N, C-alpha and C positions, 0 to 999 in steps of 0.2 A: 480374411483381413490380416490375420497374424504375418503373413507374407511380406505385407506392407510395412508392418510395425517395425520389421528387420531390413528394409531397404535401405538403399543408399542415395538418400535424398540430399542436395544442397540447399540449406536453409539461410537464409540472410534476414537478420532482425535489427530493427532500430526504432527508437521512440524514448528507449529509456537514457538515463543519463551517463552511468559507467556500470559495467560490473567488472571484478566483484565490488560491492558496495551496497551500504544500506542506507542509501540516501532518499529512498521513498519506498512505498509497497511495489512499484512497476519493478525496481531493479531486482526485488526480492523473487518476484514473479518470474522474470526474464532468466535469471540465473537457474531456478529450479526446473524450467521447461527446457534450457539447453542442456544442462548437464545431463538429464535423464535421455534425451533425443540422442547426444554424443553416443552416451552409452548403450543405446539401439542400433548404432552403425550407421547415423547421419553424419554429415557433416555441417558444422554450423559455424557461423561467421556474425559476432556480433559489432557493430557499428558504434563506440563509445563516442560521445562528447570529449573534446579537449578541453582543458581548464581544471578548475581546482573544484573540490567538493564543496557541495552547497553550504556545507555547516562551517566552511575554514579549511584554510589548506592544511591546518595540522592532520586533518583526517585523511589526506591524499594517501592511496594505497601507489605502490611502486609500478610504473607502466610495465606492460608485459605485451609480449604477442600472442600468448596462449594461456588460457586457465582452466584447467580440468577438460582439455580437449577441446574446448571452445576457440577459434580463432577471433582475435580481438584485432579490431582496426580502428583507429582513432582517427575522426573525420574533423576539417576545419571548424571553427567555433568561433562566434563573436560574443565574448563575455560581457554582454552588458543585457540588464533586467529587461526580458523580453524577446530578446534576441537570441539567445543562448540556444534555445529548443528550436527556432525557425532555421536559422543558419546550419545547425549541425543535421537538422532531419533533411535540410535540403540536397546537403552534400550526400549524406547517407543512401538518399534515392537514387541520386545519379550514380553512386558508387556499386549498389544494388542492381541498378537497371541494366548497368555494364558488364556484371558480372555474370559468372556461369551458375546461375541459381535456378532450381526448380521452384521455389516458394519465396518470398519476401513478406515477411510476417512484421507489420507494422503496429506498435504500443500507444494508444491514447489518441485522443482525437485531433489534437493540433500537429503532430506528425502526421496524421492521415492526410493533411492539407495536400502533401507530394504524391499519394498513391497513384495518381494519373502518370506519373514518370516510369515507373517500373510495368505499369500496364502497355505504356507506349511500346515497350520492347517484348513483350507478349509473354510477361513473368505473371505466374499467379500469385494475386496481392490477397493476404488475409489482413485485416484490421481488428484488433482485440478493442474495445471500448472500456476501459478502465474504471468510469464514470461521465457523468456530464459535466465536462470540465468547464465551460462557458458558464455555469452557474455559479462557480466559487466566486467568492467575493473579490479576489483581484482581478479575476477576469471580466466582469460585469460590464464594463465599459471600454470603449477605445480599441486600438488595434488589434490588442490580445483577443478580445470576445470576438471580433468580426473573423480573425483568422481562425480561431478554434471553431465557429460555428460553420465555417466554409469547409474546415477539416470534416467536420461532420457530414456535410451535404455530399464531398468528394468520397467520402467512404461509402456511403448509399450508392452513390452513383458509378464508382470504378472497381468498388473490390469485390472479390470474387465472393468472399464470404466475411460476414462480421462476426466477432465471438462478443459476447456479453456477459458480465458476471453475477447480474442480478435478474430477475424476474421482471422487478420495477422497470430497469431499463429496457429489457427485451419487450415490454408493452410500450416504451415510450416510442421505439422505431416503428414498432406496428400501426401504432395510431398516427404517427406524426408523418411517416413517410411510405407505409404501407409496405415495409420491407421486413422480409423475414431474417432472423438473425439464431444464432447458436447459443444457446447457453451451457456454459462451461464453467463451474465456477473453480476457485483457488483450491489449491490441497494443503494439507498440514502433515508433519510426522509428529508423533509424541516425542516431548522433550525431555531432556535430563536434568531433573531437579538439582540444583547446587544449593550448599549452604552459604548464608552469609558471610563473607569475608573482606572482599573489596568495597562493598556498599557499605561496611562498619567503618571500615578505616576511612573512606572519602567522605561519606554523609552521616555517619552516626547511626545507621539504621540496621536495626534488628529485624528478626521474623515476624510477621503481622503486626507491627509496629508502623503502617504507613498504608495508605490509600495510593495507588498508582494511575497515571495519565502516561502513555507512551505514544507520542507519534509527531510530526510537523507541528511547529507553533504556527499554525494559520487560522483566522478567524472562523472557518467554517467547522473547526473542530469541537465549538463549544467552551473553550476555555475560560472566557470571559466568564460565563456564568456558573463554570463549575467552580471556580475562586470564589464568586460571591457567595454561592450555595455553602461552601465549605467553611468560609469565615462564620457563618452562623449556626455551624454544627457543634454540638457541646462534644468534645471528645478530646484526648491527648494523643490521638494517633497525627500522624501527619500526612501532609498532601505533596506527592512528590509529581513533580511535572518534568518528565524528562523527555526531550526531543531538541532539536535545533532549528533555528530559524530558516526560511527558504525564500531570500529577497524579502524578510520581512522583518528587520532588525527594529524598525518602530513598533511592530506589534508587540514582539516581545518584550521591548522598553513598558509598554502600556500595559501589559501582565504582570510584569514585577511592580509597577506602580498601584495596581489593584490590588496587590498583595499586602504592599505597605507594611505595617511593624509587625504581622502575624508570622512568629517566628517558626510555626508548626509547616508553614508553605517552602518546598525548597524546589530551586530550578537547577537542574544537573547539567543541562547543556547536551549535545548530542551524545550519546552511548551508543556502545558496541561491545561485541566480545563477550568476556568475563561480566562485567558490570551490567550488561544488560540481561543477560541470562540469570545473574543473583536478583536482580531488581523483578522479574517476571516470577523466579522461584520462591520469593519471599514476601510478596504482597498479602495483606489481609483483605484486598478489593481492587479490583482492577477496573476502571470506569473509562468509559469512552462517549462521552456526551455529543457527539456531533449531530451538526444540521443535515450534512451532506455527506455520503460515501460513496464507493463504486462497491467493490465488496472489502470489507475492511480487515487486512490481512493481520494486523496487530491484534484483533480481537480473538481472530483464530490461534496466533502463538499465545494469548494469555491464557486459553482454555486448555492449550495444549499441556500445560505447565500446572494444571489444576486449580486455575484461578477461579474464584467466585467473582463474575462480572456483574457490572451495572451499566447499562448501555440506554442511550434514547433511544426511542418506540420508531423510529424511521425504517420501513420496510427492509433496506439493505442490513440494518444490524438485528432486526427482530427474525427474518429469515434463517439468518445463521443460528441464533441461539435456541429458539422456539421456547419450550419452558425451563430452559436451563440456565436461567439467568435472570437479573432483575431488572425491569424496564422502566423508565419515567417519561413522562410526555416529552415530547420534543420541545426546546427553547423554554421549558417552563421552569425557571430558577427556584420557586417554591417545591415544585414537586421533586425535583433533585436533591433539595436541602432536607426534606420530608424521608426518600429513599436513603440518603446518607445516614441521616440519623439513626433510621428503622437498623439499618445494616451495623452500624456500631452498636448499637444497643441489644442486638440479639446474635450472637456470635453463633448459637446453634444453627440459624439458616444459613448462615455463611459456610459454615462447616459442612451442611448437607449439600451445598452448590459444588463446592469443592470436589466433594469424593465423587461427584457425578461428571465433573465438565471435561476431563480429559478423554476419557471413555466415549463420551458422547460424540465429542467434534473429532475425533481422529477415526472416526468409526464412519461419519458421515463424509468427510472429507480429506481425499487421498491424492498425492502428486502424481502417481502412477495413472490413475484413472483420467486424471487432468490431460497428461500428455497422452495417453493412450487416443482420447475423443480428439484431441488437437491435430493427431497425427493421420486420424482419421478424415478430418476435414481439410486436411492436406492434399490426400488421396481422393478425395469425393469428386 
């Protein structure tokens, strides 16, 4: 099989927004996969959306035709809510179908709607389901919900292989469609811890002075009851909510209204680069109170920095952390408040989790293993 690992495959990828970018977990996964596949001698083309960064034009990166050996091609995109993913995926599917590719790898259920197009041209089609997107609050009704549901069904019908990131989603496809899938989790690398400088200048934050949430500001992340629970916690630590809105400006304002006059709660907006690294490096506690996840890459990242984590007990989080983090009952604001208070009152428990986190997560998940298994799927 090692012979295949160094073969010269032509691979097309779409379903992400843009790389290089941290607009979401999918973009991070696509970049990690593609850079490593290129290093193994494969030719990889990523079809990027046109338009602006989801958190605002000020975060746009300079357009390029190549990044770390990955060929970047921009596809026409209708920049309207609900149409950006549909339009860009449609054009990417056409270009991938007409290109000289051995494999077309599609990310997420919505873009998988168009997986039949490259199949018509006898391409090998792989779909990675990063999560059951139709269950997210913003897609629970209307055209978006129907489109994503049909994308899931098209993946089942047309894809040569479906990759899933959690055992729960694997069970779902088995029970719902009697379809076998390949479980290949995301990877992570040990992070370099940084001293607080930028976050002190910008937000007045020092090491161990805050509890961190980092992710997109969307309802399924559980941020509403995180704020409600934290407001009832007796602590001088701050709650830092770091992340940008993704078609959810109204929800962001709702969260700020919910925080009210509690000056301990800080909204940083979208963060990247040194600020992001410093936030991970110096948190007292990282929390991910999600109701719904695929495989939470931010949780892997937080642990790779040696963070003590507190997450909801949904299987997608519990599978990742095992006994190396604190769990609370999903959607239970009172249980979350108790666990937050206990963590603030018992720094010795937090310290113990911190000492074990990075070694545990970096031994459990590895990007090189993820890429090797993915290439094996391509050649299967």
